[in-house]
N, C-alpha and C positions, 0 to 999 in steps of 0.2 A: 503493499500498500504506499505509492508516493507521497503524500496528505496526509498526514496526523487532525484532520479537521476539515468538515465539511465533503468528505467526498461524497459524488453526486448518488443519490439514496439510500443518501443516510444522513440523520441529524443528530446532531450532540445532545445527551445531554451535559451537563454536569455536575460529573458524578462520575470520581474518579478511587480505582484504587489498589494501592502501587501504585505501577508504571502500566497498570492494565486502564483504556481508555471505554467505555462503555456509549456508547449509542443504539438509536430504534432505527431497525429496518424497514423504510416507507411501504419499501417492492414486497413485501413478504406477503404471503401467504395469508396470518395472522400474525398478531403484532407480537411482539418478542425482544430482547435488546441484543446485538452486537457486539461480542468482546473484544478490540485489537487489541491484542498484545502489543507489547515495546516492540520484540522483533520485527514487527511485521508496519514497524513508521518509520519510514527512512527522513532523515534528518539533515539542515544545510552540511554541503561537502561533503554528503556520503559520497554522491553520484563519481564512479572512476577511482574510489577507493575502498568500500568495502559494500556488502549488500544488506538485503532485510529478504524476510520470508513471506508468505504471499497465504496468509491465512488467518480464518478469527474464528470464533467463536459465536456461537449461537444458545440463545437462553430465552424459549417462548414465555411468554409475560402471563403471569399467573398461575405457572406451573412450578409447584416447589422441587427444585432439580432433585432428582435422583441418580445422582451416578453410578450405584450397581449393578447397572442391566442399560443397555440403548432401549431409547425411550421409541414409542409404540409410532411417530413420525420419521422418525430418523434414518434415510436413502441408505439401505444395505447391500453387499456384495450381488444380493441372487436378484434384489427389483433394480437395480440400474445397470445386472445383464441383461432384466428381461426389457427391459425400456431401450437399452441399445441391442435389441438380437441377437445377444452374444449367447442362447439359452433356449430352448423351449417356451414358444410362448405359454404364458397364464393370458385372460383375460382383463385387464385392465392393469396388469402388473403389480397390484397389492403389495403394500409392506409386509402386512400382516400374515399371506397368502401367499409369496412366492418364492421358492424354496432352491432354486434346483443354481446354481453356481457355476462360475466357469469353467475350465475341465483340462485345459490347451497351458500351453508354455512348454518353452525352450531353452537350451545358453544360455545366457547373464542379465541381468537387469541393476546395474548398481546405480543408487541413490546417496548424490553427493551433498553435504547439510555440516554447518559449521557447529561446534562442541561436539555434547557428550551427550548419549542417553543413556545410563546405564543398565536401562531395566529393558532392552526395546526384542531383546532378543525372545522376554519374560512376555511382552504386551505384544509380539507378534505370535505367540504362540497362545496367548490369549482371545487375541480378535480371531484367530484360524478356527478355534473349537466351537466360540459362539456361532461362530455363521458356516460350519459344517466342511470350512474348507483342511486338505491334507497337511499336515505341520509342513513348515518352510523347508528347506534349504538352504541355510542363513549365514552373513558370515559378517562382521561385524568389525572392520580396520581401523586403525588410524593412519592418517595421511603423513603427518610428521615420524610417524613411529612411537612417538608419547602419548597415552590417552588427554585428549583436551579436559579442559573447565568447564561443569554442566550449567545449561542454561535452563533449569524446569520452567514450562507454559511458555516456553518460544522455543527454541532452534531445538529443546527435547522433543515437544510435542510437534514440531516437524517433521521430526526422524522417524516418531510413531505412525502419523500420519504416512506419512510417502512410504514404507519399507509396505505399511497394512495394506496399503491400498494396489501398489503396485506385486504384489503377494495375488487381492483380489480377483486381480484379471489374468492372470499369469500363473497361476497357483505352481503351477511343475518348471519352474524354472528358478534358478540359483538366483537369491535377492541378499544381494551384496548391499551395506552401509559403508558407503566412507565417510569420516568425519574427520573435517580439515580442522586446523589448529584455531581458528577462528574464523567470523565473518569478512575480516578481509579478500580484496581482492586477491591478494599473493597466495596467501592460504587455499581460499577456495578453486581456485586455478593448477593450485598444487595437487589438490586432492583430483580434481579435472582428470588430470593425467593418469595418476594412478587408478580410479575407474575407468578409464578408458584404456590402458595396458592388460586392467582385471577383468573385462568385458570379452576384447578381443582373445585373449588366451582363453577363454571360455568356451570358443568359438564362434563368437559375435554376438550382436543382443544391442541393447538400449541401455541409455544411462542418462538418468533423468533430473531434473534443477529447477525445484522451487520455484529460489533466490529470483531477486534481481534488482533494479536499479535505476533512474532517470539515465536514460544516452545523454554521453558525450562525447568531446570531441573526438578524442581517442581510442573511440570502442571497437573500430575494424582492426585494431593490430593486438585484438585478444581475440576474435576470430579462429585463428591457428588453434587453438584449445580444443577446438567440436570439430577434426579430420585427422582421426584414427579410424585409421581402412578396416570396415567389419563392424562399426559401431553409428549406428545413430541418435542421436542426441537431441532433448527433449524440455522447451523451458516454458515457464508459467509465463503467460501473456501481461500478467500485473489485477492487483485488487481496485485501481480507481482507471477511468478514462486516458488513457494515452500508450506514450508505447517506452516500453521499457528493454534495459540488456542482462539480460544473453538474448532472451525473446527476440530480439529484432536482428539477430546476427541471421547473413542466408542459410548458415551452416547447420540450424536449427529447428524438431519440428515448432512453432509456437501455438502451445496449449491454450484455447481461449474458456472462455466461461459461458454458462447459461441458466437460465431459472428451469428447473423440473415444474410443472403444473398438474396438480391432481384436482380429483372434484368426485366427493364421499371417496377418497380412498385410491380411486381408480385415475393411470396414467391420461392425461388429456393433449400435453404440448406443453412445446419445450421455448422459450423464447428467449430474448437475449437479456443475460444479467445485467441490470442497470449497472452496478459498478465496476462490470469486466473492462481488461485492458485490452486496448488496440488503436490501430494506427498506421499511416505511415510514419516510415524512420523517417530523419533527422539526415543521418549522414549514412544509412546501407543501401547501397543502389540495388532496383528492383535486380531481384536470377531469375534466371532465364524460366525455373517453373513455376514465374509468375507472370508469362505473359500474356496469358489468355486474359487473365484478371486488370491489367495493362488499365482501361478501361476508371476501374476504382482506385487502383496502390500510382495510378502515375509513372513513376521516373523512379519509386524509393521500395525500398521491402515495405510491405505488408503485413503486418500481424493484427489477428490470431493466424493459423491456417487450418485449424478445427477443434471445434473447444466438448467442452461435457461439462453436467449437473457443476455448479462452481455457488449461487447463489446461497448463500447460510444459511437462510431461511430455508431451506430445500435441502441443507446439508445432509453430512452422513457421517454414521458411527463412527468414531474412532477410541481405542484404549490403550491409557498413556496411565502408567502409573509413577511415576513422576513425578512429585511436586502433589501427591493424592486425586488429582482428577478421576484416575481411573475413567470411564466411557463417558464421551462428550462429543456433544452434534458439534461440527467443523463445517468452514465450508470455504471458496477463495479458491483465486486459481493454481495453486499450492495442492489441490487437491486433482485437478485439470490433469498435470504434466505426469505426474505416476499410474493416475489410471488409464489412460492415452496410451503410455509409453507399455503398458502390461496388454492394451490389446494388439498391439501393433506384435506384441511379442508372440501374441495367440494366435497371428495371421498370419505368421512361419516364413516371412520373405527374406527377412535377413540382407536388406539391403547393404552395400557395402558403405552406405555414406549416406547422411540425411536428404544431402541434395533429391538424391535418387526417390528415397520415403519419399517426398514432399513431391517431387514429379508423380509419383504413381498417385501421391493423393487425387493430385490437381486433374489428374487423365479421366480420375474415375466422379470426379466430383458430380458431375451436373446426369450420375446414374441415383434417383431416389431410394433403389436397393442399398445400394452402398452408405451412403449419404441421408441424411435429416436435413432437409433447407431451410434453414431458421428465417422465418420474414418479419416478424416481431419483436418488438423491443426496440430497447435502443441502448449507446455509454455512452455518456457525454455528448458531444453533437455529432455522432456517428447513429445511425439507423441499422438496424436488420429488416437487408432482404430479399427479395430474389436471386439469387447466384450468391457469389462472392460477398460478405461483408466487414464490412472493417471494429465489428462486433463481435462476430462465431468464427469466419472464416467462411468453408466452404459449410459446413453446420456441423451437425453433429455425426456421431457414430451410428451404421448400419450395419451389425454383421463383421466377419470379417475380411468381407471381395474389399478389393479396391486401399488393403491397407497395406 
């Protein structure tokens, strides 16, 4: 989240709990509050030096939080796998009545994050048991060779989210959590290099990055960090309107955000999330795979490429024991990046670069059997429209073809 006050679709309440800011979601299907952790707030001078997370926490108004179990209205691996047609279909894909989870995945998915989650393995095991997923082939490594400091409720929760939702969408892929020593660009890119080499050594796969920062003039020099052969990179498009890096890099798949809309518990539509990031880059030129959407992006790289449920009011269940959170509802494009990385992994094409992966997405983007065209809602000055747009990209996933 690039701005700490007044993101579109959110109204600030003058209540602070330590380093956590509380806001009310205006685009929520039911009233509630969105809690923005310190790790998701970008501060002046951060761009080009350090990154922030892209998640927020949701609490429904008038409901006493019970973190001993997932909430009845929180999206689950099964409910969203149904919405995105990854499993046999259940009419309406109700959260309470949909249980089939994805069964694919191979190779490896690495999640690059800062700081340490000391309970990562246990969190992932608890999440898997709750939702009927196989226990993960999981590895946690320290990029510097030394265990980083802990950031409970911030990067630590981000790590739980990342590994759980990558595993949810690709349960048979190896899940590798690579922890950077800090959220500085230098440390994160060192972790990126280690993650890339580990994924390539595992036979290929994906590296997911749920972090970002405002664009800056020297960002193109960092694009080389996303070029290891055999690896497809994902990056969150951000949690406020506009463009962030590395989502803007032409060497990543930019993961945007939507709202999953339900009526009577049944899925009815998907719209753009009003606080989702997206737009035309200030510094990155349009890559060839976006030539067919030149009328929208102009001469610049447009973000996002495709999208996943990210509105916190329609958010997902995450388990994070660090800091005593346990079960919690989370939104933001930090959900999108690992989830889409998992879907692409399960699709099984294993392209040798993100550019080839992106090219495949755009080639298949107009087929409604492959992508759901999100045509309503908006994000900042942009609107979701027929075809590619700067809120949701080509739309959201429909099955495994064209991924």
